[in-house]
C-alpha angles and dihedrals in degrees: 000000000000090000090053091050091050091050092052091045087060099035097045098070091042092052091047090052091051091048092050092050091049092049092048090050094053118112119228089255092052090049091050091049092049091050091047090050090054093047096046098046107147116248124221112272092231095054109127115241116262117244093196140027095261092237094123091051091046091052090049091056093044091052091047091052092044093053091056093060 
């Protein structure tokens, strides 16, 4: 487990640098396509319908995260 942690300690910053370079190299069209892909991600067919917007639940999770900092 320690070896795995060491590997990720080294690989993490390198992967972040690669990710940043790829994002910086994206054209506006590629960025729009990536955003559209994220926003149009298909939902599971058996997902129950929402009865609300989810805003209250979102605020609950945000406040929970905020209180840990």
